[in-house]
C-alpha positions as CSV (number, residue, x, y, z in Angstrom):
1,M,108.4,131.9,150.7
2,R,105.4,130.5,148.7
3,K,103.2,133.8,149.5
4,L,106.4,135.9,148.4
5,L,106.3,134.2,145.2
6,A,102.5,134.7,144.4
7,Y,102.9,138.3,144.2
8,P,104.7,138.7,141.1
9,L,103.1,136.3,139.5
10,T,99.6,137.9,140.9
11,V,100.2,140.7,139.1
12,L,101.4,138.9,136.3
13,Y,98.5,137.0,136.4
14,F,96.3,140.6,136.7
15,I,97.4,142.1,133.5
16,C,96.6,138.4,130.9
17,F,92.7,138.6,132.4
18,G,92.6,142.0,132.4
19,L,94.0,141.7,128.6
20,T,92.2,139.1,127.6
21,L,88.3,140.4,129.2
22,L,89.6,143.9,127.1
23,I,90.2,141.6,123.8
24,F,87.5,139.5,123.9
25,H,84.4,142.7,125.3
26,P,84.6,143.8,121.2
27,I,84.4,140.6,120.0
28,Q,81.4,139.3,122.2
29,W,80.0,142.5,120.6
30,V,80.8,141.8,117.3
31,C,80.0,138.2,117.5
32,F,76.3,138.8,119.2
33,N,75.5,141.6,116.9
34,V,76.6,140.8,113.9
35,F,76.7,137.0,113.3
36,G,74.2,135.8,116.4
37,Y,73.7,133.5,119.1
38,E,76.3,130.7,118.0
39,A,79.3,132.7,116.9
40,H,79.0,134.6,120.2
41,K,79.1,131.4,122.4
42,K,82.1,130.3,120.2
43,S,83.9,133.7,121.4
44,V,82.2,133.4,125.2
45,D,83.8,129.6,125.5
46,A,86.8,130.9,123.7
47,L,87.6,134.0,126.9
48,Q,86.9,131.0,129.0
49,F,89.7,129.0,127.6
50,F,91.9,132.1,128.1
51,I,90.6,133.1,131.3
52,M,92.6,129.6,132.4
53,R,95.0,130.2,130.4
54,S,96.2,132.9,132.6
55,L,95.7,131.3,135.7
56,N,98.1,129.1,134.3
57,V,100.1,131.5,135.2
58,L,99.9,131.5,139.0
59,G,100.4,128.0,138.4
60,T,96.8,126.5,138.8
61,R,96.2,123.7,137.3
62,F,92.7,122.2,136.1
63,S,91.0,118.5,136.1
64,W,87.6,116.9,135.3
65,E,86.2,113.6,136.3
66,N,83.4,112.7,134.6
67,P,82.7,109.3,133.9
68,Y,79.4,109.5,132.8
69,H,78.1,110.3,128.6
70,I,75.8,113.0,128.9
71,E,74.5,113.5,125.2
72,E,73.9,117.0,123.8
73,G,70.2,118.2,123.1
74,Q,68.2,117.8,126.0
75,P,67.7,120.4,129.0
76,L,70.3,119.9,132.0
77,L,70.4,121.3,135.4
78,I,74.2,121.4,137.3
79,V,74.2,121.6,140.6
80,S,77.3,122.3,142.3
81,N,79.2,123.7,144.8
82,H,80.9,127.2,144.4
83,Q,84.2,127.8,146.1
84,S,85.4,131.1,143.8
85,M,84.4,132.6,140.7
86,Y,87.4,130.5,139.6
87,D,84.2,127.8,139.6
88,I,83.0,129.5,136.3
89,P,85.4,129.2,133.3
90,P,86.3,125.7,133.9
91,I,82.6,124.8,133.9
92,I,81.7,126.4,131.2
93,W,84.9,125.4,128.9
94,Y,84.3,121.7,129.8
95,M,80.9,121.8,129.5
96,R,80.5,124.1,126.5
97,K,79.0,121.5,124.3
98,H,75.5,122.0,126.4
99,H,75.7,125.6,126.3
100,V,76.0,126.6,129.7
101,K,74.4,129.4,131.0
102,F,74.0,130.9,135.2
103,V,72.2,132.0,137.3
104,S,73.6,134.9,138.4
105,K,73.2,137.8,140.8
106,K,72.3,141.1,139.5
107,E,75.6,143.1,140.5
108,L,77.2,141.2,137.9
109,G,75.5,142.1,134.7
110,K,77.2,145.8,134.4
111,G,80.7,147.1,135.5
112,I,83.2,143.7,134.4
113,P,84.4,144.0,130.5
114,S,83.2,140.5,129.1
115,V,81.8,139.5,131.9
116,S,78.7,141.2,131.9
117,Y,78.3,141.5,128.7
118,N,77.9,137.3,128.1
119,L,76.1,137.6,131.2
120,R,73.2,140.1,129.7
121,H,73.2,138.8,126.6
122,G,74.7,135.0,126.4
123,G,71.4,133.7,127.9
124,S,72.2,133.2,131.8
125,V,69.7,135.2,134.0
126,L,70.3,137.6,136.4
127,I,68.6,138.6,139.8
128,D,68.4,140.5,142.4
129,R,68.3,138.4,145.3
130,K,66.7,141.2,147.7
131,N,63.7,141.2,146.0
132,P,61.5,137.8,145.3
133,R,59.0,140.3,143.1
134,Q,62.2,140.2,140.9
135,A,63.7,136.7,140.8
136,L,61.0,134.6,141.3
137,P,59.8,135.6,138.1
138,A,63.3,135.5,136.3
139,M,63.9,132.1,137.4
140,E,60.6,130.9,136.0
141,A,61.5,132.9,132.7
142,F,65.0,131.0,133.1
143,A,64.1,127.7,133.6
144,R,61.4,127.9,130.7
145,Y,64.3,129.0,128.6
146,I,66.4,125.7,129.9
147,E,63.3,123.9,128.6
148,D,62.8,124.9,125.1
149,T,66.2,125.3,123.9
150,K,67.4,122.2,125.9
151,R,70.9,124.2,127.2
152,A,72.1,123.7,130.3
153,A,72.0,125.7,133.8
154,V,74.3,125.5,136.2
155,I,73.3,127.0,139.9
156,F,75.2,126.7,142.7
157,P,72.2,126.1,146.0
158,E,74.8,127.5,148.7
159,G,73.9,130.8,147.7
160,T,77.4,132.5,148.2
161,R,81.5,130.9,148.1
162,S,82.6,129.0,150.6
163,K,85.9,131.1,151.4
164,N,88.3,127.7,152.8
165,G,86.4,125.3,151.2
166,D,84.3,123.8,154.0
167,P,80.3,123.2,152.0
168,K,77.9,125.5,152.9
169,P,74.0,124.7,153.7
170,F,72.0,124.1,150.5
171,K,69.0,126.9,150.1
172,T,66.0,125.0,148.3
173,K,63.7,127.1,147.0
174,G,65.8,128.1,143.9
175,L,66.4,124.8,142.7
176,E,62.7,123.4,143.6
177,L,61.3,126.3,141.1
178,L,63.4,125.2,138.4
179,F,62.7,122.0,138.8
180,R,59.2,122.3,138.4
181,N,59.7,124.4,134.9
182,T,62.3,121.8,133.3
183,P,60.4,118.8,133.7
184,S,62.4,116.8,130.5
185,A,65.6,117.8,132.4
186,L,68.4,115.7,133.5
187,I,70.2,117.3,136.8
188,V,74.1,116.5,137.3
189,P,75.3,116.8,140.1
190,L,78.9,118.3,140.3
191,T,81.2,118.7,143.3
192,V,84.3,121.9,143.0
193,N,87.6,121.1,144.6
194,N,90.4,123.8,146.0
195,S,89.0,126.7,144.0
196,W,89.0,128.6,147.1
197,K,92.9,128.0,147.4
198,T,92.9,130.4,144.3
199,L,92.0,133.1,146.8
200,R,93.4,131.9,149.6
201,Y,95.3,135.3,150.6
202,G,92.4,137.3,149.3
203,A,92.6,139.6,146.3
204,F,96.3,140.2,146.3
205,P,98.0,138.2,145.9
206,M,96.7,135.1,145.2
207,G,97.4,132.0,145.8
208,I,99.2,129.9,143.5
209,G,99.6,126.5,142.6
210,S,96.0,125.5,143.4
211,H,95.0,122.2,141.5
212,I,91.1,122.8,140.5
213,K,89.6,119.6,140.4
214,F,86.3,118.8,138.9
215,K,83.8,116.0,139.6
216,V,80.8,114.9,138.0
217,H,78.2,112.2,139.8
218,Q,75.6,109.9,138.5
219,P,72.7,112.0,136.6
220,I,69.3,111.6,137.1
221,K,66.8,112.1,135.5
222,L,63.9,114.4,136.8
223,S,61.4,112.9,135.8
224,E,62.2,109.5,137.7
225,I,62.2,111.7,140.9
226,T,58.6,111.2,142.9
227,D,59.8,112.8,145.7
228,T,61.6,116.1,145.9
229,T,62.5,117.8,148.9
230,S,64.1,113.7,149.8
231,F,66.0,113.9,146.4
232,I,67.0,117.4,147.0
233,K,69.4,116.3,150.7
234,T,70.7,113.3,148.4
235,L,72.4,115.6,146.0
236,E,73.4,117.9,148.5
237,K,75.5,114.9,150.7
238,T,76.3,113.5,147.2
239,I,77.7,116.9,146.6
240,H,79.8,117.7,149.7
241,D,80.6,114.5,150.4
242,A,83.4,114.8,147.8
243,V,84.3,117.8,149.0
244,I,87.7,117.5,150.2
245,T,89.0,119.6,152.9
246,D,92.7,119.8,153.9
């Protein structure tokens, strides 16, 4: 019965989601080209809000647990597990005061209204994961951008999303590169739960009634870390131990 109900709700969701992307694409263009970065950022924040409202059509709920006061005006490296594309809008929305940017694969930089435009123009980095000669310099430049502008970078060290919620091992090279080039950053570990359930049946129909939960763990100043290898292992354990695999 649940899956049967998911079919009409998914159609309604896709209508809402598609209209949101189409409406915000020209809004982003005008904000970026006429009014500049701050206006563009506000349009992107609003886009995430309405994507989340579109997901509400499916009965999707969001909760954010962050008992820590994270001051603005410092570079952040938000390190998270990855369960679906629906991890992203809530992270941007709930952390919006920190100007969140992403490390993303280059394929997402074209063809998707609103999303591709923001990835190309909003400060995120697009990398070719099959081409280290492009990816490594791009990551280094991105890290320096985060350091200089005191904004926030989100990285998913698992490299790809988990289709059933089970955590994947961290790939450490990207993290190490970011660490080297953002010496004053605050590391913010983040665990995402239940995002994978929005795609439990595949792309169609979508899962309904998911409660996507985000848990922020104790932030750590990068300058206080003496053993990067050991720290990354601890970071991975902290994030993965909070994953609920039911």
